[in-house]
N, C-alpha and C positions, 0 to 999 in steps of 0.2 A: 306366744312362742310356737304354739301348734300351727298357727297360720304361716309363720315364717318358715317352719320346717316343711310345710306343704309346698310353699313356693320354691324352696330349695330343691325338693324332690322333683317338682314339676319341671324346673329348669333343666334338670339332668335328663329328662325324658323327651325333650323337644327334638323333633325330627329335622332333617335337612330340608330346606325349602325347595319346592319345585320351581322351574322357570315360569314366571307369569306371562300371560298372553294379552296382547292388545288386538282386538278384532275390529275392523272397520267395515261398516255397511253403507252402501250408497251406490252412486252411478258413476258417470265419467269424472265427476269431481274427485271421488275417492281414488280413481285410477290416476288422476293427475293430468287429464287432458287440458291443454292450454299452457302447461308449464314446460320449460325446457331445461333439463330433461323432465320426463314425467315424475321422476322421484323428487322433484321440487314441489310436488303437490302437497296439500295440507296434511294428508294422512301420513306420508313419509316424514314430513317435518315433525309432526307430533311424536312419531316413533323415535326419531333421532333425539328429540328433546327428552323423552322418557328414559332412553338408554343412557343419556349423559348424566342423569340425576339419580335414577333408580336402576341399577345395573341388572343384567340378565333378562330383560324383557325381550319378547319376540313378537313380530308383527304378522298377523294373518289378514291380508287385505282381500275382502270379499266384494269389493266394488266391481260393478259391471256397467260399461257404457250403455246409455239408453234406458237403464232400468227406472221403473216407476215403483211406487210403494207396493202395489199388488205383485209386481215382478219379484221383489225382495221376499214377500211372503211365500211365493210359489217355489223359489229357486235357491235363495241364499240364507234365509232365516234359519232353517233347520241345521245346515252346516255350521253356521255361526254359533248356534247353541251347543252343538257338539264340540266346538272348540273349548267350551267351558272357560271363557276368558275372564280376566280380572277387570278389564276396561273394554267398553264398547263405545264407539262413536257412530252416530247415525245422522246422515243428512240426506233427505229425500223430499222431492216435491217439485223441483224445477221442471223435470221432464213431464210430470203429471200435468202441469199447467200448460206447457208448450204443446203437448200432444192433444190435450183436450181442446185447446184454443184452435188448433189446426182444423178441427171438424166443427167448430163453433158450438161445442157442447154447452148446455146450460151449466152455470156455476153449481147449482144444487145437485146435479147429477155427478159432477166431478167430486164435490165435497162428500157426498154419501159414500162413494167408492173409496175415497182416500181415508175417510174416518174409519171404515171397517179395516182397511189394511194397516194403517198406522197404529190403531189400537191393538191389533193382533201382534204387531212387531214388538211394541213396548211391553205389552203384558206378558208375552212369552219370554222375552229376555229377562223381565223382572222375576217371573215365577220359576223359570227353568235354568237360570244361571245365578251366580252370586256376584255378577259383574256390577261395577260402577258404570252407569250409562250416562252419556252426554249426547244430546241432540241439538239441533239448531232450527230456527225458523227460516223463512225464505225472503230474500230481498224482493222488493216490488219489481216484478218483471217489466212492467210498463215504463220504469225509470232507468232501465239498463240499456246499454248501447244497442243490443240486439233488437230492441223495440223502436229504434229511431225511424225505421221505415214502415212501421205498422200504421194502418189507418186508425182514425180516432176510435172507432167502435171496437177494434181489436185491442187497443190499449186499455180501453175501459174494461173489457172482459178480462184481460190479464190482471189488471189491478184488483177487480172483484174476486177473481180466483185466488190471488195471493192472500188477500185479507181473509177469505174463507178458510183456506188451508192453515194459515197462521193461527187462527182462532182454534182450530182443531188441535194443532200442535200444542198450544198453550194449555188447553183443557185436558188433553190426554196425558201430557207430560206431568201436569200437576197431580193428576189422579194416581200416577205411577211413581211419584216422587223422583222425577227425572229433571235435572236442570236443563235449561234451554239457552243456548248461545244466541244473543239477539243480533242477528245479521241485518234484520229488517231496519232497525233504527240507526245503524251505523252509517254515517255519511260516506265513509270510504267504500261501502258496498255499491255505490253509484258513481264513483270516480272513474272516468274512462281510462285513466292511467293504470288501473288495476285489472283491466280486462285484456284477454288475448285478442287476436285479430278477428275472431268470429263474433265478438261482442257479447258472448253468452258465458263462456268459461273464464275463470280468473287466469291471470298470468302469474309469473313467479311472485311479483309483489302482492297481488291479490291473495294468493294462497298463503303467503307468509303472514298476512294480516289475519286470515281465517285461523291459521294454526295458533297464533298468539291468543286469540279469543278462546279457543278450546283449551289451550294450555292453562289459561288463567283459572278456568273452572276446575280443571284437574288438579292444579297446584293447591287450590283451596281445600281440596278433599284428599290431599296426598296422605295424610295420617290415616284416614279411614281406609284408603286403598291398600297401603303397605301393611297396616296392622291386620287386615284381613288375611294376609299371607303369613303372619307371624314373624316376618323378617323386618322387625321394627327399625333397625338401624341400616337397612338396605345394603348389607354386605354379602348377600347371596346365600346366607345360611341362617337357620333358626338356632339360637344358642343361648347361653347364660346371659350374654350381653343384651339380648332382646328382652329377657325377663326383667332385667334391671330397668331398661327403658320403659317397659310397660308399667312397672311400679311407680317410676318417677312421674310418668304422665298421669296415671290414675290419681296420684296424690296432689296433682296440680303444681308440682315442683318444676319450675321452668328455669333452665340455666343455658340459654342458647349460645352463649359465648364461652361456655366451659366445655371444652372438647372431651374431657375425661367422662363427663356425665353422658354425653351423647354416645360415646363409644362403649360405655358400660364399665369403664375402669374406675370404679368409685372408691377403691381403697388401695393404699393410703391416700391422704389428701394430695392432689396433684397427679395421682396415678403412678403405677409402677410398671406399666407396659404389659401386665398380665391380667386377664379376665378369668376369675375363678370363683369358687363358692364364697370366699371372703368378701368379694364385691357384692354378691347377692345378699349376704347377711348385713353388710354395711348399709346397703340401700334400703333393705327392709327396716332396719333400725331407724334410719333417717325418715322414712315414710311414717313410721309409728311415732315419731317425735321423741325418741329415746335419747338421741344424741344431737347436740347442736351442730349445725352444718360446719362450724369452724373447728370441731374437735376430732371426730373420726377415731376415737380411741375405745 
């Protein structure tokens, strides 16, 4: 009973949730270059998807066309950390490969520079924010339309560069517990129909496919993200209803088709349209196994 009383008291002290942020780091892809309009780019699509499912989110797009991983470290990483976002998406590496290839730089030189920058980005995001971070690997540049006119030696260099950077992405992301969207292995990453006229940037269809892959990872972690805010039922406030949802989830009690449980209106059976302390007590008793789920008395 002391535990129940504590939970009731705690629910009364819950604050109003602040508006969560989604910060995007990247280059022209984050800006939406190749899409018409640019707001059909994957970052904006993810933002719209989030807002449709988990209200009150705001987007801070820190993508800058032409940026490489070291550019992000120098110019946009600290502002992104200052955002204190709840979600961060990061996609960087394409420009690193293209710019390195343009001067025929050895793969080892590119890889060393990229490793330092990419490690810095993920480690600082992990240690200086509480954000859920999602990154992505890089499609094989040598198989994209932009490389159709490359001589064979340049295609080989682009392929080797891609493989080297993807190995770094996988290694560093695993060390920082960051999921990686696998663009490299997706056949649609090489479908000419998904590219804009420059053969390098995605078009609307390509960005939509990218967004869907990021969204699948975010959706799988939706509970973790939202619960970190305290707004467990995503209604924009932290309230008694969220305390009930937390207790239900902690007890492993799942009732996805029962809207009264999701909303927190746990008493009486079927709900009465009011969420109050009786619902907290009823849920606590249910979690403790004191009352069969069919009784609520």
